[in-house]
N, C-alpha and C positions, 0 to 999 in steps of 0.2 A: 593688563590690559583694560580699557578705557568701558565706564557705564555703558555707553550706549553701543558697541562692539560686541561685550557681551550680550547685551541682550539679542543682539543680530545672531550670534554663534548659537546660542542655546533655541533661538526658536529653530534652527536648519537645524540642531543634531536632534531635537525633541522629533521633529518632521521627519527626517531621517531613520530613525529607530522606530518611531510607531511603524513606518512604510514597511522596512526590513520583519518586523516583529507580524508584521501582516502576510509576508512572504514566508516567513516562517513556520509561522502556528496553521497560516490558515492554506495557504497555498500551496505550502511542503513543497515551496521550491526556493530557496533562501537567495540571494543573490550577492552576499555575501560571507565570507569564512565566519564562524565564532568568533575568530580571536579578534576580530575588524572589529565586529557587532558591540564585542564585549570595551574594546578599546576605545569606541566612540562612545559606551555607554559612563564608562570612566571618566572621562573627559568632562559629561554633561554633571558627575557627581560632582566635580571638582569645580567648575563652574557656580554651580546652585548653593554650593555652601561659600564661595568666595560673594557671590552676588544673592544673600539670603532673600532680599526685596522679589528678588525674579522665579521664587521657588512656587510651586504650584501642584495641587494635588493627583493633576491629573498626567503629571509628567513621567515618561517611562520609568523614572529613576524611584515612583514609590507606587507603583502601579504591576500587575503582573501582564505578560503578554498573551494575550488570550487567543484562543485556536476556537472563539465561535464566531458562526460565518455568517448566522440569520437572526431577524430576531422574533425567534419563537418562543413562548412559553409555558409553562404548564398548561394554561386555561385558550391554549390559539385553537381556533375551529378550523385550522386545515393544515397539514403541512405535506411539503415539496418532496419529491425522490430528494433522498440523502439528506435532508434536515432531519434534525433532530432535537424532541422537547427539552427543553434548558429547567435546571431543578437548583434552586442553589444549597449549597455545601454545608452540611452542619455545621462545619468550623471552616473558617478561611482555608484556603487552601494556598497557599504561598509559595512564593520560590527561594531558592538559595542566593545570599552573595557567592559570588568568583573571583577566583583571583587563579593569574599566572606564573605568581610571584614566591617564593617561600618565606621572604620575607612578611608577606603579610601574612599567613601563614601563622607567622611566629609573635605577629603584633595581637591575630587573633586570641592566643593562648596568651597573651601576657595580660588583654585585657580583661579576659574570663578570672585568671587567677589573682588581675586586681579586686574584681570584682567579689565572689564568692570568700566567704573564709570557713569554708572543708575542705578537706581533700576532695579530689576530684580525677577522673580517669576520661578517655575518649575512645569511642569506638568508631573507628576507622572500616571505611568501605566503598568500595567501586562506584563511582558514580555511571548508572548504566546512558545509554544513549539511544533513547527511546523518546513515549511519550508518554505522560504522568496518566495514572487512573487511582480511582477510590472507591473503594468494595464497601458495600454494606452486607452484612451477614446478620439477618433475625432468626433468631433462635436454630442458627446453624445450618441457616439458606441462605443463596445468594441472594437479594435481593433488589439492588439494585450496583451499578456500575457508572459513573459520570466520570470523564472529562476535567481536567484542571480548567477548563475555559478560562473567568477572566479572575479567577479567583475565589469569587463570592457564586457565582456559579457556573456550571458544567453541560454541558451534551449528556443527556441522557441514552449511553449505548449498551445497557444493559444485555438485552437481546443479541448482540455482536460477542459480547465479552463471553456470554454464555457460550459461543462456539471456539473459544481459546483452550485447547486442551488442557491445559494444565493447570487451568483454575478451578478448582473444585466447585463444585453444586450446594456439596452438603459437606459441614465440617464434621469430625468425632473428638471426641476427648471431653477435655472439661473445659469448655470453648463457654463465652458471656452469650448473654438471651440475646445483647445488642452487641456489634463487633462492629468499627469503623476499622480499613486498612489503605492504605495505600503504597503506588508503586509506579513499576513500569511494564509498559508493553512495549515487547524488544521484537525486531525479528530478526533470525538467525542467519546469516552468511548465508549457508546451504540456501535457504529459502530465496535469499536475497538475490542470488546468482538465478534460481531457477526461475524465479518473476521475472526479473528485467532480461532472460533469453528468452521467456514467452513474451514480451512488450518488444523484443527488438524483431520478432520474428511478425510482428505484426504491425513494423514499423512504427511501435510508439515510440514514444520518448524515456529512457530508463529510469528511474531513481536514483538522483544522485548518492546516497545513500541508505542504510538500513534504517534511521529516524523517520526519514520523509516516508519512506513504503510501508513500515508499521502505522504511523499518522495517518495515511489515506486509507491504507487496510481498514483501519478500525471505523472510520467513516463513509463505508461502504454501503448502499442502503441494502442489499442481501445478506443476511447473516449465512446463507452457504458459501456465498464467496469467502466472504470474512474466516470459515471454517477452511478454505483450503487455500489462503495465504500463507499457513505456518508460524502465525504467532506463539510467541509466550507471554510468559508474565513473571517476575522477581518482582517482592512486595518489601519493604525496606521501611514503613512508620506504622505504626499506632499513637494517633492523637492523644495525650495523656488525659485527657478530659475520655476518655473513650474506654481504657479502663486503667486499672490499679499497679504498676508495679514499682520495683524499686529503680531498676537500670534500664536504657533503651534494650540493652544487651540481652536483657532476662524477658524482654517481650517479645523479641524476633524468635528465642526459643521456645517460649510456648507457643506460639503463631504456628512456627514449623511442628509443632508436635499436634496440632490441629489439624494438619493436611496441608497447610497453607506453603505457597511457595517462595518459599523466602533463603536469600544468598546465605551460600556457607564461607563467603570469602572476605570475611572480616574478622578485623584484630583486635582486642582492648590494650588500647597502649595507655603508657604510663609516662607522660613528659613526651617532648616535643622532638628529641630524638629518635624514640620510636616511630613516632608520625612520620617522620622524614625517611626513614628505614622504611617502613608500608608503601609511601610513595615510589621511592626509588623500586622496590622491588615488581612493582603492576606499570610502572611503568615500561617496563620488559615485556614482563611475563605474558600482560594482556591482549600482546599479538599474537597468541596462541588459544586465547577462547575464543568458543565457536560464534559470540555476539559482540557488538561493538559497544566498547566504554570511552569516555575521553576525560575520565580523568578519576579523581577520589574524594568522598566525602568526610568532612572530620566533625565528630557529634560530639556533645558535652555528653556522657554516658550514665550519670546518673540524674534522675527523671527530677529530683527537687533544684537541684543546679538549673536544670536548662526552665524550670519554672519563674528561678530568683533573675536570670537574666532575660526571658522576655521574647517581646519582638517587635521589629523596627514595622511602618505601616505594609512594608513588601515582603520580609524575611525575618527568619530567624537570629537573635541574634548568638544563640546557642551551637551553630553550626554553620561551615563554611563549606563551602567546593571549591578544592585544587585542579584545575584544566590544565590536562597535558598539551600544550601546543603542539599542532599537527605537525608532521615530517614535510618539511619542504626541501624542495631542491631547485638550483638553476641550471638550466641548461638550453642549448642552442635549437631554434626550432629551423630544422634546415629546409621543410618541406611542407606543403599543403597538398593534400590529395584528397579527391570527390569521389565516395562511394555512392553504388546506387544499387538499392535496397531490391527488394522483391516488388514491392508496388511503388516503384519508381522512384522514390524519397531520395534525394540526393543528402548526402551527409557530410560535411569536412572535417577533413582527420589531418592533426597536426603530428606531423615524421618529426621524432627528436633524435637528437644525439643523445645515446644511449644514456643513462641515469641511475644512481640506485636511490631506490626510495623503497620503504618499509619493509625490507629484507627482500625485495626485486628490482631487477632492473625494466625498467620502462623506456618503452620506445614509442608509443604512441599515447595518443590523448585527444578523446573525441572533444571539438569545437562545436559539436549541437547545428549550427545553422548560421547564416547570414548575419542576421541582427546579434548575435551573442561573438562574432569575430568584430564586427564593429562596434560592441561594447568595451570589446578588450581591445581596441585596436591592435591587433600584431600580425607582424610584418614577415616574411620571410629572413632569416639572418639573426631577429632579436634571440635577447636571451630571456627565456620567460620562468616565470616559477611554477613549479609542479607541485601539487599536493593529491594526495590520495584522499578521494571524500570518502570519510566512513570508512577509511583503512582501505580500501577497494578501487575503486573506480579512479585513477587517474584523471587528472582536471589541468586546466592552465587559468592560475587564479590571477595575473598580471606579470607585467613587463617590466625588466630593468633595463629603463631609458637611459640608464647612462651608458649601457653598453650596446645600444642602439646600433647598427652601421648607418653612414650618411646616404648609401645606394639605397636603403631599405623601401621598398616602395608596400604602398597597402595592395593587398590583393585582390584582385577581382574575381567575384565570385562568376562559376559558370555561366554562360547563357544558354549553352549547350546543353546536351549532355554528353559527360564526358566517355562514355561506352560507345552511344550509334551516333550521336551528332545532333539528335534532334532537339528543337528549341525545347528550354523547359519553361514549364508554366508554375504558378505560385500558388499555393494554397494556404490560407493564414501565415504563419511564420516559416513554412517549407516549399521547396524547390521540389518540382518532379517532372520526370520526365515523361512523358503523356504515350509514348510509342514502347505500348504496354505487350504486343505481340509480337516486335521487333528488335528491341534493345535485350542486348545477347545476357546480360548480368541480369535484368529481371528475368528473362525465361529460366536462366540456372536458378534464380533465388526461387520462385514458382515449383520448381523441378523441387528443388531439394526440399520447401515446404508442402509439398503433396505429400512428399515419402516419409515426414516427420512424425514419431513414435504416437503425436496423438491425433494424427491427420488417417493416411493410409498404412503405415507403419511398413513402408518396404525396404529392406536393407539396401540401401543405398545413397552413402553420404554423400558429403558436399566434394572430394575425391571422386567419387562411381560417376556423380551426374557431370562432371567438369569432362570426364572421361568420353561418357556416353556423346555429348555437347560437341566436344572437338573433333569426334569422329563421326559424326554428322549422323547420327543412329536416332536421337530424339530434340525434338525440338517442342513438345507436348505432352502431358500426361500420358495420355492416349496412346502415343508412340511406345511408353515402355511394355505395352502389351503385342507388340509385334515382334519384340527382338527375339530374337532367335539363338539358341545353344554354340550356333557355329558362327554368329558374330561375335558373342561374348568371349569365346576362348579363341579369337586372334585378336581380341585384347591384352595388353602387359597385366598379366599377374594374375590373371582369372585363370580356373581349375575347375576340372568337374564336380567338385562339391561346393567350390561356392557359384558356381552356375545353377545346381542343385537349389542350393538356401536361396538364393536369389527369386527362382523361379515359384518356390515354397512358397515366400512370403508374398508376390505376385496373384501365386491363386486366392492367400488369405483376403486379398480386398473385396472380392467380391462376399464375404459376409461383412464388413465396413457398415456400422448403420446410416443411416444417409445424414443425419448430422452431421457426423464428421467427416462423410465426402463433401458437402456443402463447405466446413471450413477450410476441409483439402484445396478446394477451388481456388482457393486464394485470392478473395475479393477483396478491395482494397476497404480496410475498415472493420472488416467483418473477423472478430474474432471468434474462440472456442465458442465461449459462451452466448456469442449474438447469433452463430448458426444454429446453435442447438435451439433459441427462442423463433426466430424465422421458420425452421424446418418444422419443427411440433408447430407453427400456426397454421401452417399453409400443405402442410402433410408430404407436396411432393416438386417437386423443382418443376415440373410443367405448369403449377398454380405460383410460382415462385415468376416464373419468366412471366406469364400473365399478366403478375401483379402491376398495377399504379402507384405511382410514388405514393399517392394518399391510401392506398392501401397495406405501403411498405409500412406507412407511419402508424399503421395499427399497431404492429408489433411493439408487447415492452421491450425497453434498452434501445428501440431504434428510432433515432434523431435525423431531420433531414438530410445530413451531411451521409448516411450511411447509408440510406432510404435511395436517394441520388445513386449513391456508387451499385449498390444492386442493381436497380433499373437499368443501368446504363451496360451494367457487364451482361445481364442478361437478355439484353436486345442489342448485344454484339453480334451479327453472324457468324464469325470465328468464333465464338464463346457458344452457340448454338451448335456449330456442326461439331465442337470436340463433344459437347454434352451428347449428342448423340453416338457418334463413337464410343464414349463411355459406356454409356447405356449398352450398344452392341457389344461389349465386352462381358457385361453382366455384372458393373458395377450399379450399385441399390443406390435411382433416385427418385425414391417415395419410401416413408417410414413402412417399417414390418408390417404385414397381415397383422390386423387385428389390434394395431396400436394406429390407427388411423380415429378421424373426429367421428364421434357416435352422435352428436345430437349440437342443439345452439341451446341447451338450457340453461346454459351459464353465459352465453352470450354477450359481451358487455359488462361481467361481473368481475372485479379484483377481489380474489380471494385470498385471504393470509391463514396459515393454518401454525397450531399450536398444541404441541401433547401428544401425546400417542393412542395411533390408533391401530384398529383388526388386522389392519392392512399396513403395510411400510409408508413411512412419509415421502417415498419417492414415489412409490406406486399411488398414493393420494392426490400428489400434485400431477401427475401425467393423468387422472383421473379429471380431475380439473380440466386441464389442458382438452383433452380430449370430446368433451361437453359444453368446448367456447371458450371457458374461463380463462382469467390470467392471473397466474401466481405474484404474490409479491412477499417478500420478507421481513417488511414491517410495517406498522399500522399509520395510515393517514387520513386526509380525509378521502381520497380518491377510494379508499378500501369499501367494498361493497358487503361484507362479513367476515369476521371472525371463524373460523372453522377449529372448533377446539375438542379434541380428544382429551384422553385420561392424565392429569396433571399437566394442564396446558401453563406456560409462561404467566404468572399472576402479574406483571410488567404491561402485557398487554392486556387482559383482561380490565384494567384500570387505565389502559388509554383508551380502551372501546367505551368504558364508560364516561370517561372525558369528552370524548368526541361525539357519542351519541348513536355505536358504529352498533349494529345488530351480532349476537355470540350464537352460534348456531353448534349443536352436537351433534356427533358423525351421524345419529340417526335422521336428526331435521336435516340435514343437508343430503344424505341420500333419498329423501322425500320427494326432492326437487328433480330428483335424475330420473327419464324414463326408465317403466319397468324392468325393459329387456335389456337396461344396461346391467354390466358386471357391479356385484354390491361385495362388500365386505362381509366374510361369513362365521367372524366371532360374536362376543358379545356386544352389545350396543346397548344404551341407556333407553330405559322404556320412555313411548312416544307421550305416555299420558304426565311424565315429568316437565314442569317449565325447565326453560334451560337454565333459569337462576339456581333452581334447585339441586340439576345435575350438577353446576360448577359446585356449591358448595359443598360436592361429595368429593371433592378432587385435594 
């Protein structure tokens, strides 16, 4: 290749790699596969070696892909919701060199053998497909958690990490006073499936794989939401500078004795043959693990050997990652169908000739939206390449153009709803059917949602709702309460016992709290958490119905799109009539008595709580809401004050000091509230003690 052509290709590759690095680490929405990314990276490495005059310290071959998404530093005065303080790593947090070739693993071993005078072994481990984390323990207490970031500094996600159940807050045993240990935050398949099911129920795009879901969940602004995501952690590296052990395996064994979650699926190998056997074993057995893995990591086990081999600017020379190729199949795209969700979103689905992939038969794969179809340039009759994203969700990754039939034509995204024929409207990248109350698929979807476990919890699934709809018995939720035993017994498959159980579940809905009822109504873009925030802010359906868009925007987590959606829903005559029918059936359309608004003492205040109180944390949050305040899970420039109980998080205290945010004790907080309001009954700090002195006792 000529020098001028090499320079053009190098610049092109750097641009492509940095863009896709951002999509992978920051957006959690990769546009190309890991294999494609790594292939482009290897091409760039080769060109830079052949044309060293074009090497640059800013090249992606020499810098770690960054998960940092905002220029916030430790000295920042304000933090936006969802942004995190950035802190420097004590030791650079590098990435691993990787390969898909066993011969390159052999070359890695040969280089080590040539450099090292002493005998050495390998510690072979699984390569976990999650998001990297660095934990710091001071005198056995978890004090800091940083993401990889750009390798030099990372986002401080300490409060979120504290909510991951298998990460200990306190170590036991003979741990060092100052310990840094690194690993991966993972989302197990079970939690991933549950999260995507919830997102699908709200017509939100699913996460493509558990890695994206784990990374996105770790960056949530509310630690309470992080706790619900079912994340777990596996730790695999203690920097050699942090502690002194003779081998890497010894360090991990010791870490496990301190209570840290270290993977047991590692093996000490002597020679490349044993390394290959380890890789071959896990290429098969990984499919039976409860979480995603994408390869094996081969490390020189002896610490002195690691020090001798050292590091490049981007990765250690004493370790390499062998990555499994994603299992891929090529099959015919027989047709494209268009599904209508409960909120009217129209999603294209590829119907495939059945093909075996990762142990299951794949017949369908989502195409996400019109833009994705155009990007792939898929056509009916094409032979397409199908992979399982994160070994779970089938996705089309490309088209075999050599097998494209001459008659294959680009599919036209429908202009009208495939179910009811109503002209579609576009919102962002998605097309929607606006016929909310007349489109059969939307009606059935909302009925299924209304009956869901997290909504009204009625014993009626998809098949039952279709049966009710097809028989002309139910068109809206209130119709469920007009059903009779005679009508149900006349339907196929219904017996007296099943009828009784159905009506018992229907009776129980009169005890469902208002926030769940609001979620059950199926307002577009209003998920479970948003419904809870709106219900607690306004207190009743009548107050919500009377609210303006501007008033709705005052609710935490409610933006312009959600506010407009709620406003339009509440001002639709058909929905007002439906609401009154539910009210007549005894459904709760206001917060329970005793849980309404008590005062405006905290109006306009955003409060973060930390530590233990004389009442539960949930009760304390409810108290804040009932006096007009807003709860937040993280400290930012918008925080009015930190409410600190016993043993508050030291990181939150430090952040308050940095930003000049007041810290109140439980008693100081209670003094802000009207005397008639409920107050905690157990011990509180003495009012004579300044806050700083109170905190020094924790």
